[in-house]
C-alpha positions in Angstrom: -17.1 27.8 -12.4 -15.2 27.4 -9.2 -13.8 24.0 -10.3 -12.7 25.6 -13.7 -10.8 28.3 -11.9 -9.1 25.8 -9.7 -8.1 23.7 -12.6 -6.8 26.7 -14.5 -4.7 27.9 -11.6 -3.2 24.5 -10.9 -2.3 24.0 -14.5 -1.0 27.5 -14.9 1.1 27.1 -11.8 2.4 23.8 -13.0 3.8 25.3 -16.2 5.0 28.7 -14.7 7.0 27.1 -11.9 8.0 24.1 -13.9 11.4 23.9 -15.5 9.4 22.9 -18.7 7.5 26.2 -18.9 9.2 28.4 -21.5 9.2 27.3 -25.1 9.1 23.7 -24.1 12.6 23.4 -22.9 12.5 20.1 -21.1 15.0 18.9 -18.5 16.0 15.4 -19.5 14.0 12.9 -17.4 14.8 9.3 -16.7 12.3 6.6 -15.6 13.5 5.2 -12.3 12.0 4.5 -8.9 12.4 8.2 -7.9 10.4 9.4 -10.9 7.9 6.7 -10.3 7.4 7.8 -6.7 6.9 11.5 -7.6 4.4 10.9 -10.4 0.7 11.4 -9.4 -0.5 8.5 -11.6 0.9 6.3 -14.3 -1.2 4.2 -16.7 -1.6 2.9 -20.2 -4.9 4.0 -21.8 -6.9 4.5 -25.0 -7.7 8.1 -25.9 -11.5 8.2 -26.2 -12.3 11.9 -26.0 -10.4 15.1 -27.0 -11.7 18.5 -26.2 -9.8 21.7 -27.2 -11.9 24.9 -26.8 -10.8 28.0 -28.7 -10.7 30.2 -25.6 -8.7 27.7 -23.7 -4.9 27.0 -23.7 -5.5 23.5 -22.6 -6.6 20.2 -24.1 -8.9 18.0 -22.1 -8.1 14.3 -22.7 -10.2 11.4 -21.6 -8.6 8.0 -21.5 -10.0 4.5 -20.9 -7.6 2.8 -18.6 -5.9 -0.3 -20.0 -3.6 -0.8 -17.0 -3.0 1.3 -14.0 0.6 1.2 -12.6 0.0 3.8 -9.9 -2.8 6.0 -8.5 -5.9 5.0 -10.5 -8.7 2.6 -9.8 -11.4 4.0 -12.1 -12.2 2.8 -15.6 -11.7 6.3 -17.1 -9.6 9.4 -16.3 -9.5 12.9 -17.6 -6.1 14.7 -17.8 -5.1 18.1 -19.1 -2.2 19.0 -21.5 -1.1 22.3 -23.0 -2.9 23.0 -26.2 0.1 24.2 -28.1 3.2 22.1 -29.0 5.4 25.1 -28.1 4.1 24.9 -24.5 5.0 21.2 -24.5 1.5 19.9 -25.3 1.1 16.3 -26.4 1.0 16.1 -30.2 -0.3 13.6 -32.7 -3.4 13.0 -30.7 -5.9 10.7 -32.4 -9.0 9.0 -30.9 -8.4 5.3 -30.4 -4.6 5.6 -30.0 -3.0 4.0 -26.9 -0.7 6.0 -24.7 1.5 5.6 -21.7 0.7 8.6 -19.5 2.5 10.1 -16.4 0.6 12.8 -14.6 1.3 15.4 -12.0 -1.0 17.7 -9.9 -3.7 16.3 -7.6 -7.1 14.6 -7.8 -8.8 17.8 -8.9 -6.6 18.3 -12.0 -4.1 15.8 -13.2 -1.7 17.2 -15.9 0.7 15.8 -18.4 2.9 17.1 -21.2 5.7 16.0 -23.5 8.3 16.5 -20.8 6.6 14.1 -18.4 7.8 11.0 -20.3 4.2 10.4 -21.6 4.3 8.7 -25.0 2.3 6.8 -27.6 2.6 3.0 -27.9 4.5 3.5 -31.2 7.2 5.8 -29.7 10.7 5.0 -28.6 11.0 3.6 -25.1 7.3 2.8 -24.7 8.2 -0.9 -24.3 11.1 -0.3 -22.0 9.0 1.9 -19.7 6.2 -0.7 -19.5 8.7 -3.5 -18.7 10.0 -1.5 -15.9 6.5 -0.6 -14.6 5.3 -4.1 -14.9 8.3 -5.3 -12.8 7.3 -3.0 -10.0 3.6 -4.0 -10.3 4.3 -7.8 -10.4 6.6 -7.7 -7.4 3.8 -6.7 -5.1 2.1 -9.1 -2.9 -1.2 -10.3 -4.5 -3.2 -8.7 -1.7 -1.9 -5.3 -2.7 -2.3 -5.5 -6.5 -5.0 -2.7 -6.4 -2.7 -0.3 -4.6 0.4 1.6 -5.4 3.8 1.1 -3.7 6.7 3.4 -3.1 10.2 2.3 -2.3 13.6 1.5 -3.8 14.6 -1.1 -6.4 17.8 -3.1 -6.4 18.5 -4.8 -9.7 14.8 -4.6 -10.5 13.7 -6.0 -7.1 12.0 -4.2 -4.2 14.7 -3.6 -1.5 14.5 -1.9 1.9 11.4 -0.2 3.2 8.3 0.0 0.9 5.0 1.8 1.7 1.7 0.8 0.1 -1.3 3.1 -0.4 -4.8 2.8 -1.6 -7.5 5.2 -2.6 -11.0 5.7 -1.2 -13.3 8.5 -2.5 -10.2 10.2 -4.0 -8.2 10.2 -0.7 -5.0 8.4 -0.3 -4.5 6.1 2.7 -1.4 4.4 3.9 -2.3 0.7 4.4 0.9 -1.2 4.8 4.7 -0.9 5.4 6.9 -3.8 4.3 10.7 -4.5 4.5 12.3 -6.3 1.6 15.7 -7.9 1.1 16.3 -8.3 -2.7 12.7 -8.8 -3.4 11.9 -11.1 -0.5 10.0 -10.1 2.7 12.5 -9.7 5.5 11.7 -7.8 8.6 8.6 -6.1 10.0 5.4 -6.0 7.9 2.7 -3.7 9.3 -0.8 -3.3 8.1 -3.0 -0.4 9.2 -6.8 -0.2 9.6 -9.1 2.5 8.2 -8.2 4.9 11.0 -4.5 4.5 10.5 -3.9 2.3 13.6 -1.8 -0.8 13.5 -4.1 -3.8 12.7 -1.6 -6.6 11.9 2.1 -6.7 12.7 4.3 -9.6 11.3 7.9 -10.5 11.4 9.4 -12.1 8.3 12.8 -13.8 7.9 13.8 -14.7 4.3 10.1 -14.7 3.2 8.8 -16.8 6.1 6.6 -15.6 9.0 8.3 -15.8 12.4 5.4 -14.3 14.3 2.2 -12.3 13.8 0.1 -10.1 16.1 -3.4 -8.8 15.5 -4.6 -5.7 17.4 -8.0 -4.3 18.2 -9.0 -0.6 17.9 -7.7 0.0 21.4 -4.2 -1.2 20.4 -4.4 -4.4 22.4 -3.2 -7.7 21.1 -6.2 -10.0 20.4 -4.4 -12.7 18.5 -0.8 -13.9 18.3 1.0 -16.7 16.5 4.6 -17.7 16.7 6.8 -20.3 15.0 9.7 -22.2 16.7 13.0 -23.0 15.2 12.0 -26.5 14.0 9.3 -25.1 11.8 6.6 -26.4 14.0 3.9 -23.9 14.9 3.3 -22.6 18.3 0.0 -20.7 18.5 -0.7 -18.2 21.2 -4.2 -16.7 21.3 -4.7 -13.8 23.7 -7.9 -12.1 24.9 -7.7 -8.9 26.9 -9.8 -6.7 29.1 -10.6 -3.3 27.7 -7.6 -1.7 29.5 -5.2 -4.2 27.9 -4.8 -6.5 30.9 -4.7 -10.2 29.8 -7.9 -12.1 30.4 -7.4 -15.5 28.7 -4.3 -17.0 27.0 -4.3 -20.2 24.9 -0.9 -21.7 24.1 -0.9 -24.5 21.6 2.3 -26.6 21.2 2.7 -28.7 18.1 6.2 -30.2 18.7 4.7 -32.0 21.8 1.0 -31.7 21.1 -0.9 -30.2 24.0 -2.7 -26.9 24.9 -2.1 -24.7 27.9 -4.8 -22.4 29.1 -4.5 -19.4 31.5 -7.2 -17.1 32.8 -6.6 -13.9 34.7 -8.6 -11.6 37.1 -9.0 -7.9 36.0 -6.2 -7.0 38.5 -3.8 -9.1 36.5 -3.6 -11.9 39.0 -3.6 -15.5 37.6 -7.1 -17.1 38.2 -6.7 -20.5 36.5 -4.2 -22.5 34.6 -3.9 -26.0 33.2 -3.7 -28.1 30.0 -6.3 -30.0 28.1 -4.2 -33.0 27.3 -3.8 -34.2 30.8 -6.7 -32.3 32.3 -4.6 -30.9 35.2 -5.6 -27.5 36.6 -4.8 -25.0 39.4 -7.1 -22.3 40.7 -6.1 -19.1 42.5 -7.7 -16.3 44.4 -7.5 -12.6 43.4 -4.6 -12.4 45.9 -2.6 -15.1 44.3 -3.3 -17.9 46.8 -3.7 -21.4 45.5 -7.3 -22.5 46.1 -7.3 -26.0 44.7 -5.9 -28.2 41.9 -7.1 -31.2 40.0 -9.4 -31.8 37.0 -11.3 -29.0 35.3 -14.8 -28.0 36.7 
């Protein structure tokens, strides 16, 4: 009963305060990246159930998802539409028909109507809309196919700052922020963990990684990799004490192949350093005094 009241209030408010409310006078809408961003969910689906009770002013529509462009990971979704055409309700509803649906509201009650650009597969602009939506979907990195992205398009390509989100138990989570330049990764790429903290930070230049840092839950770098100008990889691995003070650092050089190693005391003072290629090492006290040098112990 409580859920029914919530749904009724949300839908009623949607229509009352919407510019589409009275006698279905719709403001002309255009599908662009701004409209994409403000839509709650976007999908193509097959209508499998239709419920329209006499005492209700709403139709309850259940769709089987064909393709989700934004906001849906389930196989089915239920949306609400005004019952009457004069209130902008969807018309010509037949079980088995395919629709392109844009919804508004929240996860408790997603709504659609004729003013929301929702349309049947046979209607005008269905193909144009799906081409545009597929372009956004296909430009995402493969790892983020199951999420939705928000950002600007330039000539059909992601451009500037994009934010990616995923859903878990109906809750939206920000998982990544990426900078694009005409569809190519260019700038900082940040991935967040389940608690919203930075997990991976990468720098891209024209689609290529310049450096990458991995962080632990305390915000300390636990792994770092960099690339030099010649394209050869220089790998730096860092292990830290709990307070973030460096404990061990491995530096692997590929232009002149050898590995350097550094180990530190908890007070930050260098304890040991050397390289594995020539097996030359130096050992220090906690005060920084050279104790000995030679081959490794």
